MDTraj code that builds the backbone (N, CA, C; nanometers):
import mdtraj as md
import numpy as np

residues = "MET THR GLY GLN LEU TYR ARG LYS ARG PRO VAL THR VAL GLU ALA LEU GLN PHE ASP GLY ASP ASN LEU GLY VAL ILE MET GLU TRP ILE ALA SER GLN ASP GLY HIS ALA LEU LEU GLN ALA GLY ARG LEU LEU ILE ARG THR ARG GLU GLY ASP MET GLU VAL SER LEU GLY ASP TYR VAL ILE ARG GLU PRO ARG PRO THR GLU ASP ARG ARG PHE TYR PRO CYS LYS PRO ASP ILE PHE ALA ALA SER TYR GLU PRO VAL VAL ASN ARG".split()
xyz = np.array([
    [-0.3209, 0.8839, 1.8127],
    [-0.2657, 0.7047, 1.8967],
    [-0.1533, 0.6283, 1.7599],
    [-0.0803, 0.6050, 1.8370],
    [-0.0331, 0.4877, 1.7686],
    [0.0423, 0.3841, 1.8682],
    [0.0855, 0.2463, 1.7981],
    [0.0796, 0.1710, 1.8640],
    [0.2802, 0.1235, 1.8993],
    [0.3350, 0.0785, 1.9674],
    [0.4796, 0.1294, 2.0590],
    [0.5449, 0.0467, 1.8239],
    [0.6084, 0.1114, 1.8533],
    [0.7253, 0.0624, 1.7005],
    [0.7915, -0.0464, 1.7390],
    [0.8704, -0.1395, 1.6435],
    [0.8214, -0.2540, 1.6708],
    [0.9915, -0.2750, 1.5180],
    [1.0863, -0.3123, 1.5008],
    [1.1553, -0.3416, 1.4014],
    [1.1700, -0.5348, 1.3769],
    [1.1218, -0.5699, 1.2023],
    [1.1368, -0.6847, 1.1572],
    [1.2051, -0.7244, 1.1052],
    [1.3111, -0.7553, 1.1049],
    [1.4091, -0.7240, 1.0148],
    [1.3856, -0.7078, 0.8651],
    [1.4117, -0.6616, 0.7654],
    [1.4549, -0.4786, 0.8362],
    [1.3460, -0.4070, 0.7857],
    [1.1885, -0.4499, 0.8378],
    [1.1320, -0.4115, 0.8135],
    [1.0736, -0.2810, 0.8939],
    [0.9924, -0.2050, 1.0111],
    [0.8688, -0.1997, 1.0862],
    [0.8125, -0.1873, 1.0782],
    [0.7418, -0.1813, 1.1697],
    [0.5956, -0.2048, 1.1834],
    [0.5183, -0.1381, 1.2884],
    [0.3817, -0.0912, 1.3420],
    [0.3571, -0.0376, 1.4738],
    [0.3027, -0.1861, 1.4962],
    [0.3193, -0.1842, 1.5651],
    [0.2622, -0.3212, 1.7177],
    [0.1403, -0.2727, 1.8251],
    [-0.0117, -0.2987, 1.9139],
    [0.0207, -0.4017, 1.9811],
    [-0.0182, -0.4648, 2.0729],
    [0.0130, -0.5100, 2.1856],
    [-0.0127, -0.6259, 2.2570],
    [-0.1631, -0.6483, 2.2789],
    [-0.2764, -0.7269, 2.3007],
    [-0.3929, -0.7759, 2.3023],
    [-0.3822, -0.8114, 2.4861],
    [-0.4152, -0.7405, 2.5978],
    [-0.3748, -0.7952, 2.6760],
    [-0.4946, -0.7357, 2.7309],
    [-0.5951, -0.8254, 2.7095],
    [-0.6962, -0.8358, 2.7699],
    [-0.8435, -0.6778, 2.8439],
    [-0.6979, -0.5915, 2.8656],
    [-0.7754, -0.4570, 2.9057],
    [-0.7797, -0.3717, 2.8037],
    [-0.6833, -0.3579, 2.7126],
    [-0.6869, -0.2568, 2.6222],
    [-0.7447, -0.2506, 2.4823],
    [-0.8694, -0.3604, 2.5098],
    [-0.9425, -0.3666, 2.3909],
    [-1.0238, -0.2428, 2.2690],
    [-1.0324, -0.2347, 2.4151],
    [-1.1078, -0.0872, 2.3533],
    [-0.9836, 0.0502, 2.2504],
    [-0.8735, 0.0804, 2.3516],
    [-0.7854, 0.1028, 2.3352],
    [-0.7452, 0.0730, 2.0740],
    [-0.7687, -0.0941, 2.1710],
    [-0.7149, -0.1611, 2.0198],
    [-0.7871, -0.1065, 1.8678],
    [-0.8965, -0.1184, 1.9457],
    [-1.0736, -0.1275, 1.8358],
    [-1.0260, 0.0069, 1.8175],
    [-1.0101, 0.1091, 1.8698],
    [-1.0360, 0.2336, 1.8326],
    [-0.8607, 0.2762, 1.7411],
    [-0.7258, 0.2612, 1.7474],
    [-0.6447, 0.1774, 1.6828],
    [-0.6694, 0.1913, 1.5375],
    [-0.7518, 0.0200, 1.5170],
    [-0.7517, -0.0115, 1.4318],
    [-0.8573, 0.0814, 1.3304],
    [-0.9772, 0.1276, 1.3982],
    [-1.0444, 0.1799, 1.3019],
    [-1.0135, 0.3375, 1.2240],
    [-0.9368, 0.4221, 1.3710],
    [-0.7814, 0.5549, 1.3544],
    [-0.6943, 0.5850, 1.2212],
    [-0.7117, 0.3819, 1.1060],
    [-0.6653, 0.3413, 1.0439],
    [-0.6832, 0.3327, 0.9529],
    [-0.8666, 0.3289, 0.9473],
    [-0.8862, 0.2973, 0.8058],
    [-0.9119, 0.1103, 0.8678],
    [-0.9273, 0.0810, 0.9180],
    [-0.9166, -0.1312, 0.9529],
    [-1.0385, -0.1422, 0.9804],
    [-1.1063, -0.2207, 1.0033],
    [-1.1848, -0.2741, 1.0701],
    [-1.1878, -0.4620, 1.1495],
    [-1.2438, -0.3737, 1.3493],
    [-1.2491, -0.4282, 1.3852],
    [-1.3740, -0.4707, 1.4502],
    [-1.4415, -0.6072, 1.5176],
    [-1.5240, -0.6334, 1.6063],
    [-1.5264, -0.6874, 1.6815],
    [-1.6231, -0.6658, 1.7828],
    [-1.6314, -0.7426, 1.8629],
    [-1.7817, -0.9365, 1.8533],
    [-1.7664, -1.0160, 1.8606],
    [-1.7817, -1.1482, 1.8350],
    [-1.8628, -1.2212, 1.8722],
    [-1.9646, -1.2704, 2.0205],
    [-1.9073, -1.2805, 2.1532],
    [-1.8688, -1.3217, 2.2065],
    [-1.8047, -1.1876, 2.2120],
    [-1.6300, -1.1997, 2.2833],
    [-1.5854, -1.1622, 2.2888],
    [-1.5577, -1.2523, 2.1120],
    [-1.4415, -1.2581, 2.1023],
    [-1.3278, -1.0857, 1.9552],
    [-1.2570, -1.0528, 1.9998],
    [-1.1905, -0.9612, 1.9194],
    [-1.1520, -1.0019, 1.7785],
    [-1.2248, -0.9412, 1.6428],
    [-1.1954, -1.0363, 1.5092],
    [-1.1300, -0.9185, 1.4039],
    [-1.0601, -0.9173, 1.3893],
    [-0.9457, -0.9122, 1.1983],
    [-0.9870, -0.8647, 1.0946],
    [-1.1321, -0.8010, 1.0303],
    [-1.2194, -0.8457, 0.9034],
    [-1.0417, -0.7652, 0.8009],
    [-1.0439, -0.8740, 0.7469],
    [-0.9419, -0.9221, 0.6308],
    [-1.0442, -0.9948, 0.5121],
    [-0.9288, -0.9158, 0.3948],
    [-1.0565, -1.0381, 0.3121],
    [-1.0563, -1.1822, 0.2652],
    [-0.9096, -1.1792, 0.3817],
    [-0.9134, -1.3372, 0.3626],
    [-1.0425, -1.3957, 0.5170],
    [-1.0608, -1.3188, 0.4900],
    [-1.1802, -1.3805, 0.6438],
    [-1.1485, -1.2374, 0.7980],
    [-1.2104, -1.3432, 0.8053],
    [-1.2018, -1.2635, 0.9943],
    [-1.1313, -1.3474, 1.0622],
    [-0.9856, -1.2763, 1.1581],
    [-0.9125, -1.2657, 1.1911],
    [-0.9131, -1.2639, 1.3637],
    [-0.8736, -1.3676, 1.4757],
    [-0.9235, -1.3438, 1.5767],
    [-0.8590, -1.3479, 1.6707],
    [-0.7968, -1.2227, 1.7420],
    [-0.6799, -1.1343, 1.8899],
    [-0.6425, -1.2935, 1.9904],
    [-0.6115, -1.3313, 1.9830],
    [-0.6414, -1.4368, 2.1397],
    [-0.5827, -1.3293, 2.2347],
    [-0.6108, -1.3267, 2.3584],
    [-0.5257, -1.2681, 2.4949],
    [-0.4117, -1.2668, 2.4381],
    [-0.2504, -1.2208, 2.4172],
    [-0.1514, -1.2245, 2.4631],
    [-0.0491, -1.2213, 2.2693],
    [-0.1399, -1.2189, 2.1774],
    [-0.1040, -1.1290, 2.0823],
    [-0.1349, -1.0278, 2.0515],
    [0.0375, -0.9582, 1.9264],
    [-0.0347, -0.8874, 1.8789],
    [-0.0673, -0.8007, 1.7207],
    [-0.0908, -0.7280, 1.7743],
    [-0.1205, -0.6559, 1.6120],
    [-0.0674, -0.5686, 1.5451],
    [-0.0547, -0.6256, 1.3912],
    [0.0604, -0.5831, 1.3434],
    [-0.0246, -0.4483, 1.2264],
    [0.0414, -0.3340, 1.2131],
    [-0.0408, -0.2747, 1.1105],
    [0.0665, -0.3017, 1.0065],
    [-0.0294, -0.3044, 0.9497],
    [0.0607, -0.3762, 0.7850],
    [0.1725, -0.2350, 0.8138],
    [0.2819, -0.2481, 0.7347],
    [0.3593, -0.0920, 0.6581],
    [0.4132, -0.0495, 0.5742],
    [0.2564, -0.1460, 0.4788],
    [0.2095, -0.1150, 0.2945],
    [0.1052, -0.1706, 0.2972],
    [-0.0117, -0.0765, 0.3762],
    [-0.2062, -0.1713, 0.3718],
    [-0.1513, -0.1525, 0.2939],
    [-0.2753, -0.2045, 0.2622],
    [-0.3318, -0.2943, 0.1050],
    [-0.5364, -0.2646, 0.1624],
    [-0.6118, -0.2734, -0.0255],
    [-0.7454, -0.2704, 0.0944],
    [-0.7742, -0.4596, 0.1503],
    [-0.6946, -0.5657, 0.1214],
    [-0.7530, -0.6452, 0.1287],
    [-0.6534, -0.6886, 0.2965],
    [-0.5605, -0.6475, 0.2898],
    [-0.5310, -0.6848, 0.4465],
    [-0.4614, -0.4537, 0.5251],
    [-0.4891, -0.4391, 0.6988],
    [-0.4356, -0.3255, 0.6760],
    [-0.3735, -0.3854, 0.8562],
    [-0.3997, -0.4924, 0.8515],
    [-0.4058, -0.5263, 1.0362],
    [-0.4429, -0.6670, 1.0645],
    [-0.3028, -0.6854, 1.1141],
    [-0.3205, -0.8378, 1.1612],
    [-0.2747, -0.9170, 1.3224],
    [-0.3334, -1.0412, 1.3735],
    [-0.2863, -1.0407, 1.5299],
    [-0.1221, -1.1160, 1.4838],
    [-0.0932, -1.1724, 1.5432],
    [0.0221, -1.2287, 1.5910],
    [0.0080, -1.3310, 1.7182],
    [0.0843, -1.4121, 1.7228],
    [0.1508, -1.5229, 1.7865],
    [0.2196, -1.4258, 1.8779],
    [0.2455, -1.4578, 1.9635],
    [0.3860, -1.3483, 2.0665],
    [0.4724, -1.4048, 2.0242],
    [0.5107, -1.5177, 2.0456],
    [0.6126, -1.6463, 2.0263],
    [0.7166, -1.5770, 1.8456],
    [0.6386, -1.6326, 1.7639],
    [0.6923, -1.5602, 1.6183],
    [0.7000, -1.3976, 1.6239],
    [0.6234, -1.3251, 1.7021],
    [0.7024, -1.1344, 1.6804],
    [0.8016, -1.1517, 1.7609],
    [0.7636, -1.2729, 1.8784],
    [0.9384, -1.1997, 1.9571],
    [1.0420, -1.2791, 1.7700],
    [1.0230, -1.3369, 1.8117],
    [1.1226, -1.4471, 1.7017],
    [1.1685, -1.3618, 1.5348],
    [1.0390, -1.2441, 1.5440],
    [1.0441, -1.1599, 1.3909],
    [1.0591, -1.0098, 1.4451],
    [1.0678, -0.9804, 1.5554],
    [1.0586, -0.8733, 1.5513],
    [1.1384, -0.8080, 1.7284],
    [1.2110, -0.6735, 1.7251],
    [1.2728, -0.6283, 1.7767],
    [1.2418, -0.5029, 1.8229],
    [1.2395, -0.4258, 1.9704],
    [1.1574, -0.3303, 2.0185],
    [1.2694, -0.1606, 1.9430],
    [1.1996, -0.1371, 1.8579],
    [1.2967, 0.0536, 1.7690],
    [1.3646, 0.1329, 1.9117],
    [1.4218, 0.1485, 1.9468],
    [1.4767, 0.2376, 2.1108],
    [1.4699, 0.3978, 2.0412],
    [1.4578, 0.4269, 1.9455],
    [1.4833, 0.5621, 1.8899],
    [1.4392, 0.6139, 1.8094],
    [1.2987, 0.6680, 1.7779],
    [1.2987, 0.7422, 1.6501],
    [1.2149, 0.7781, 1.5826],
])
top = md.Topology()
chain = top.add_chain()
for i, resn in enumerate(residues, 1):
    res = top.add_residue(resn, chain, resSeq=i)
    for name in ("N", "CA", "C"):
        top.add_atom(name, md.element.get_by_symbol(name[0]), res)
traj = md.Trajectory(xyz[None], top)
C-alpha cells in the first residue's frame, strides 16, 4: 500500500489526506511502515518522541522521507501542504 506522491521542493514525500472515511487505510499504512498511530477518544494520533500529534479532518499524513526513530509520520494542515507540495505526475 502506498500513499499518493507529492513533491516538496526539492523533497518528494508520500502522503494521504485524512477525509474521515479512510481512517483504517491510514492506520494500516502507518503500521506497515513501522509507524505508530492510535485512536484515543475518537481522535487519530500519531505517536512520536515529541509526543502524540493529532490528525484533524482534512490534514495530510506525511511519511518522513528520511524516517528516524523520533519520527516516521506527521500531520500537516491542508493550507501548509498546498503551499509546500505539488503532485508528482509521473512516477
